[in-house]
C-alpha positions as CSV (number, residue, x, y, z in Angstrom):
1,M,-44.0,86.6,-23.3
2,A,-43.6,83.8,-25.9
3,R,-40.3,83.5,-27.7
4,S,-40.2,83.9,-31.5
5,A,-39.6,80.4,-32.9
6,V,-37.1,79.8,-35.8
7,A,-38.7,77.9,-38.6
8,V,-37.3,74.5,-39.5
9,P,-36.0,73.9,-43.0
10,A,-38.6,73.0,-45.6
11,E,-37.2,69.6,-46.2
12,L,-38.0,68.7,-42.6
13,A,-41.3,70.6,-42.4
14,R,-42.6,68.6,-45.4
15,R,-42.2,65.3,-43.5
16,N,-45.3,63.3,-42.8
17,N,-43.7,62.2,-39.6
18,R,-42.8,65.2,-37.5
19,V,-40.6,63.1,-35.1
20,V,-37.0,63.2,-36.3
21,R,-33.7,61.8,-35.4
22,P,-30.3,63.5,-36.1
23,Q,-29.7,61.0,-38.9
24,D,-32.9,62.1,-40.6
25,A,-31.5,65.6,-40.9
26,A,-28.0,64.5,-42.0
27,G,-28.8,65.5,-45.6
28,I,-29.8,69.0,-44.5
29,Y,-27.2,69.8,-41.9
30,V,-23.5,69.0,-41.8
31,Q,-23.8,68.7,-38.0
32,P,-27.5,67.8,-37.3
33,R,-27.2,67.4,-33.5
34,P,-26.1,71.0,-32.8
35,E,-28.6,72.3,-35.3
36,L,-31.5,70.4,-33.7
37,A,-30.3,71.7,-30.3
38,R,-30.4,75.2,-31.7
39,L,-34.0,74.7,-32.9
40,V,-34.9,73.4,-29.4
41,R,-33.5,76.5,-27.8
42,N,-35.5,78.7,-30.3
43,G,-38.8,76.9,-29.7
44,A,-39.2,75.2,-33.1
45,V,-38.4,71.7,-31.9
46,R,-39.0,69.8,-28.7
47,K,-36.5,67.2,-27.4
48,L,-38.4,64.0,-26.6
49,T,-35.6,61.8,-25.3
50,H,-32.0,61.1,-26.3
51,G,-31.9,60.9,-30.1
52,Y,-35.5,61.9,-30.9
53,Y,-37.1,65.3,-31.5
54,A,-40.5,66.6,-32.5
55,L,-41.1,69.5,-34.9
56,V,-43.5,71.9,-33.3
57,P,-46.7,72.2,-35.4
58,G,-47.1,75.5,-37.0
59,R,-50.0,76.7,-34.9
60,H,-47.9,76.2,-31.8
61,L,-44.7,77.8,-32.9
62,G,-43.6,80.4,-30.4
63,S,-45.7,78.8,-27.6
64,P,-43.4,77.6,-24.7
65,T,-46.3,75.7,-23.1
66,W,-47.1,73.3,-26.0
67,R,-46.4,69.6,-25.1
68,P,-46.5,66.9,-27.7
69,D,-49.1,64.1,-27.2
70,L,-47.4,61.0,-25.8
71,H,-49.3,58.6,-28.1
72,S,-48.5,60.6,-31.1
73,L,-44.8,60.9,-30.4
74,A,-44.6,57.2,-29.6
75,L,-46.0,56.3,-32.9
76,G,-43.6,58.8,-34.6
77,I,-40.6,57.3,-32.8
78,A,-41.6,53.8,-33.8
79,Q,-42.1,54.9,-37.4
80,C,-38.6,56.5,-37.4
81,D,-37.1,53.2,-36.5
82,Y,-39.3,50.6,-38.2
83,G,-41.1,52.6,-41.0
84,E,-44.8,53.5,-41.2
85,S,-45.8,49.9,-41.9
86,G,-43.8,48.6,-39.0
87,A,-45.5,50.4,-36.1
88,A,-49.0,50.6,-34.7
89,L,-50.5,52.0,-31.5
90,M,-52.1,49.2,-29.5
91,G,-53.5,48.5,-26.0
92,V,-53.9,51.7,-23.9
93,G,-52.3,53.8,-26.6
94,A,-54.9,52.8,-29.2
95,A,-57.7,53.1,-26.6
96,R,-56.7,56.6,-25.8
97,V,-56.6,57.7,-29.4
98,L,-60.0,56.0,-30.0
99,G,-61.4,58.0,-27.1
100,A,-62.0,54.9,-24.8
101,V,-59.6,56.3,-22.1
102,P,-60.9,59.8,-21.3
103,R,-58.1,60.9,-19.1
104,A,-54.5,61.6,-20.1
105,I,-52.1,58.8,-19.1
106,A,-48.4,58.7,-18.9
107,V,-47.8,55.4,-20.6
108,T,-48.5,54.2,-24.1
109,V,-48.0,51.0,-26.0
110,V,-46.8,50.5,-29.6
111,A,-46.6,47.2,-31.6
112,V,-43.3,46.8,-33.4
113,P,-41.6,43.9,-35.2
114,K,-38.7,43.5,-32.8
115,Q,-38.3,43.1,-29.1
116,R,-37.3,46.4,-27.5
117,P,-37.0,47.7,-23.9
118,P,-39.3,50.5,-22.7
119,L,-38.3,54.0,-23.6
120,E,-38.6,56.9,-21.1
121,T,-39.4,60.3,-22.7
122,D,-39.9,63.7,-21.2
123,Y,-43.6,63.2,-21.8
124,G,-44.2,59.7,-20.6
125,R,-43.2,56.1,-21.0
126,I,-43.4,54.0,-24.2
127,L,-43.8,50.2,-24.0
128,F,-42.9,48.3,-27.1
129,V,-44.6,45.0,-27.8
130,R,-43.3,42.6,-30.4
131,R,-46.2,41.8,-32.7
132,T,-46.6,40.7,-36.3
133,L,-48.5,43.6,-37.7
134,D,-49.9,41.7,-40.6
135,T,-51.9,39.6,-38.2
136,L,-53.5,42.6,-36.4
137,D,-56.7,44.4,-37.4
138,L,-55.6,48.0,-38.0
139,E,-57.0,51.3,-39.1
140,R,-55.5,54.6,-40.1
141,A,-55.4,57.5,-37.7
142,D,-54.2,61.1,-37.9
143,T,-52.3,62.4,-34.8
144,E,-50.7,65.7,-34.2
145,L,-47.3,64.5,-35.2
146,T,-47.9,61.8,-37.7
147,Q,-50.3,59.6,-39.6
148,G,-50.2,55.9,-39.1
149,W,-51.7,52.7,-37.9
150,I,-53.6,52.0,-34.7
151,T,-55.5,48.8,-33.7
152,T,-59.3,48.9,-34.5
153,P,-61.8,48.9,-31.7
154,E,-62.2,45.1,-32.0
155,Q,-58.5,44.5,-31.8
156,T,-58.0,47.0,-29.0
157,L,-60.7,45.4,-26.9
158,L,-59.2,42.0,-27.3
159,D,-55.7,43.2,-26.5
160,L,-56.9,45.1,-23.4
161,A,-58.8,42.1,-22.2
162,A,-55.9,39.7,-22.9
163,R,-53.3,41.8,-21.1
164,P,-55.2,44.2,-18.8
165,T,-52.1,45.2,-16.8
166,L,-50.0,46.2,-19.8
167,G,-49.7,50.0,-19.4
168,G,-50.6,50.1,-15.8
169,L,-54.2,51.2,-16.0
170,P,-56.2,50.4,-12.8
171,P,-58.8,47.6,-13.2
172,D,-61.7,50.0,-13.2
173,A,-60.2,52.1,-16.0
174,V,-59.6,49.0,-18.1
175,T,-63.3,48.0,-17.6
176,E,-64.3,51.6,-18.5
177,A,-62.3,51.3,-21.7
178,L,-63.8,48.0,-22.6
179,R,-67.3,49.4,-22.0
180,A,-66.5,52.4,-24.2
181,L,-65.1,50.2,-27.0
182,W,-67.9,47.5,-26.9
183,P,-70.6,49.4,-28.7
184,R,-68.2,50.3,-31.5
185,T,-67.2,46.7,-32.3
186,D,-68.6,44.3,-34.9
187,A,-69.7,41.0,-33.2
188,E,-68.7,38.8,-36.2
189,L,-65.3,40.5,-36.5
190,L,-64.7,40.1,-32.8
191,E,-65.4,36.4,-33.0
192,E,-63.2,35.9,-36.0
193,L,-60.3,37.8,-34.4
194,A,-60.7,35.9,-31.2
195,R,-60.6,32.6,-33.1
196,T,-57.7,33.4,-35.4
197,Q,-55.6,35.0,-32.7
198,R,-56.4,32.5,-30.0
199,K,-58.0,35.1,-27.8
200,A,-61.3,33.3,-26.9
201,A,-60.5,33.7,-23.2
202,A,-59.9,37.4,-23.7
203,L,-63.3,37.8,-25.5
204,H,-65.0,35.9,-22.7
205,R,-63.3,38.1,-20.1
206,A,-64.4,41.2,-21.9
207,R,-68.0,40.0,-22.2
208,H,-68.0,39.2,-18.5
209,L,-66.6,42.6,-17.4
210,V,-68.9,44.6,-19.7
211,D,-72.0,42.6,-18.6
212,V,-71.1,42.7,-14.9
213,Q,-70.3,46.4,-14.8
214,G,-73.1,47.3,-17.2
215,D,-76.3,49.1,-16.3
């Protein structure tokens, strides 16, 4: 039988980013850490890793089986630390959100402005890659925990081809993702990005893999 969940304060519930840190609740609670721990016990919040929590979406309140999506929580964590304009899902993370990786994976990748070690969460591993976001081709995406930036199909294809081992997907899964992304890309934009980002070799590799594995 599902436990009744205690609702979070309105000030937190109104946040665009449903990932919170104790300091984000400092203006609401005198002692935010114990209060967040209480909300975890009551089912209104999930602890993601040390110092980060996710507010359970309303439709899942009271459900002990709900698990936050790794890619969504990763974007939310990065937004907490670098702001909405300082984080973007990329690589396998963007590919998963774009539907190019059909199976759930336990690793995701986020572009951020600073070097940062990987972060282990209760729901998977987050890899942070230092990128200048202004140079990336991005688009907006809605996830279950936040709204934010992800790389476009063109940028995602180039990034996957440039660093196919980042995120630990097996080679056949990378090829599958490239094949899924290819029909959604604009040829002129691909060429332009490959030129300006010095990823001509990555574009050549992607073409080769798609053609070799194609029907």
